[in-house]
N, C-alpha and C positions, 0 to 999 in steps of 0.2 A: 095850217101852220104848226108851230110848236105846240098849240093846244092840243092837237091830235096826239102828238107824242106823250104828252101829259096824262092825256087819258087812258091811253093804252098802257103805259107804264103803272099806273096807280089802279088798275082794273085787277081786282082778285082772279078774276077768271083766266086773265092774261098770265099771272103768276102761276097759277094752278096747272095751266097748259105748258108752261115753260118747263115746271118740275116734272110733269109727266112724260114731256119730250126728251128731256136729258135723261130719265130713267130709261125709256125704250131705246134711245140712242147708245147708251152705255151698255145695256142689256144684249141689244143684237149685235153691237160691235164686237164685245167679248165673245158671244155665243158664236158668232160666224167664224171669227178667226179661230177659234177651238175646234169647231166641228170641220172646217176647211183643213186645218193642220192635221187632224187625225185622219180625215179621208185621204189625203196627199201622201201620208206615211202608208197607210194601208194599200193604196193603188198604185203606188209608184213602181214602173217597170215599163217594158216596152212589148209583151205578149199581147196577141190578137184579142185574148179574154180580159185582160186589164183595160183594154182600150174600148171595148165594148161596155164593159162596166162603168168606166168613167164618162162616157156619152150619155148612158143610161141616169148616172147621179146627176148629170149636169142639166137633164131635162127641166128640172123645177125653174131653172132661171129663164129659159126661153119661152116658158109658159106664160101668156098675159096674166098681170097681177088680177084682173076681174075675175078670171076663170080660178085662179089660186085662192083667193078670197071665198068665193062661192063654194068651193070643195071643202075648205076649211070650216067655213060656216055651217056646212051639213055635217061634216064628221062632229062638231061641236055642239050637235043637238043636246039639250040638257036632259032628254028623257033618260030613264036608266036601260033603254034598249037602243040608246044612241050608239053610233059607232065607236066612239073612244071611251065613252061610258061601259060599253060592253066589254073593251079591252082591259080596262083598269079594274072591271068588277071580277075578271078571273084572278086577280091577286088580292082580293078581300077588300078593296077600297071601295068606298060609296060613290054613288054617282055624283058628279059635279055639274055647276050650272056653266062653267067655262065663261064664254062671253056675256053671259046673262047676269052675271053677278059682279059686283063692284070689287069684290076681293080677289077674284081670278081674272078678270077681263084683260087686264094689262098683260099679265103672265101668258095668257092665252094668244093674244097678238104677237107677242116677243117670240113665242115658240114658232108661229108660223114664219114670222120674218127670219129667222135663225134657218128653218128648214129650207127656205128658199135662197138666201143670201150664201149660205155655207158652201154649197157647191161651185158658187162663183169664184170664192176664195180659194177653193181648193185648186182649180185650174191655174192660177196665178202662182200659188206656192209650189204647184208641181214643175211650172217653168223655173222657179227659184231653185228647186232642189236639183234640176238638170245643171244647173251652174256652179254647183259646189264640186271642188276637186275631189274624185273618188280616191285619189292617193291620201287624203285627209283621213277617210274612215280606214283604209288599209292600215295606216300608222297607228291610228287609235286602238285598232284590233291588236295589232302586235304588241301594244303597250298593256294589253290586258283591260281594255275597257268594255263592258258590256254594251248592250243595245241602250239602256236609257243613259249611259254616260256619252256615249257618241251623239245620241240626240241632244243632249245637254251642251256640250263642249265643241260639237262639229256643226250639227245641223243647226240648231238655234242661232249662233252667231253668224252662220252664213246666210241665214234668212232674214237677218236684221232689216237691210233696205228693204225687202219686200213686204215685211211686216208694217213698216212705217207707211208705205204707199197705202196699203189695205186699210191700215188704221185711219188716214186721213180721209180716203174715199168713203169708208163705212160710217165715219163719223157725220161728213157732210149728207150722205144718203140717210141717216138715222135722223139729223135735225130737220132735213124736208120730207119726212114720212107723211104722207096723207092718204094714197089711195086704198090701202087696206085697212086703215082706221075708218075712213069714210064708209067703205062697202060692209064692212062687218059690224061696226058698232055706231057709226057717225058721233063718236065722242062719248057715248053712254057705255054702261048705265049710271045715271046720276054724274056725269062728267068724269067719270073714273079713268076714262081712256081720251079725254078731250086732248090734242096736242095743238101747237101752234097753227098749224096749216088748216087743220078743221075750224078751229076758232076764227081765223082770218077769212075763211071761206064763208061762215056763217055771218060774220060782221059786215063783210064788203057785198055779198049777194043775196043773201037772206034779209039781214036787218037793214039793207042799204046804208051803212055807216062807212061810205067809200073812204073818207079822210083818215079815220081811226084803222081802217083795214089796212089802207095802204102805209099808214105809219108803222104797224106792225110788220108787215112785209119787209119795209126797208131794215128794220132792226133785225129781222131773221135774215136779210142779205148779208147786213154787215157782220152779223155773227158767224156765218157760214163762208 
């Protein structure tokens, strides 16, 4: 009954998981929107070459999350000769532990989520760009507007409904994040990536606290 809700709300683990979920949701939402917008501007057009590049850029979206998580887990290998450590070593940065460190694990998962979600936003933004009247760009050019001014005063206002939809979808997706966290860190190290969904999974299925876990699931449902 209500005791389960009191238990889950009073749990410091639940509060920490809620904060982690919020950070991950905000970071991935903003990152995906920014990456998708930049990609859409770069790949807007009707040529065959651009169509091929758009299709290639969209591949991360259709690849199963289990495959994506395993791929990034390999790239995040903490040794100095790991894939990403070898790359950042070329610019003089020391090896990072990525998902094995409490200081960088959340940002590592966030980066993977942005890489996977950005192309999805790109395709929807491209559809929005196609609906903007070309005459507005021509009028702005005649008035002496440069590229940045055309983006600011024509493109961004024209995409406002698209951004609203993408923001809502990305926020819901961010609050319900589970698979990538579970496969890459399972909430570790030291709870630094514990999100609400992984915590509820552990409460309900591993610790057999079904009432408390169900209460947390209801709260998450109401929040999203």
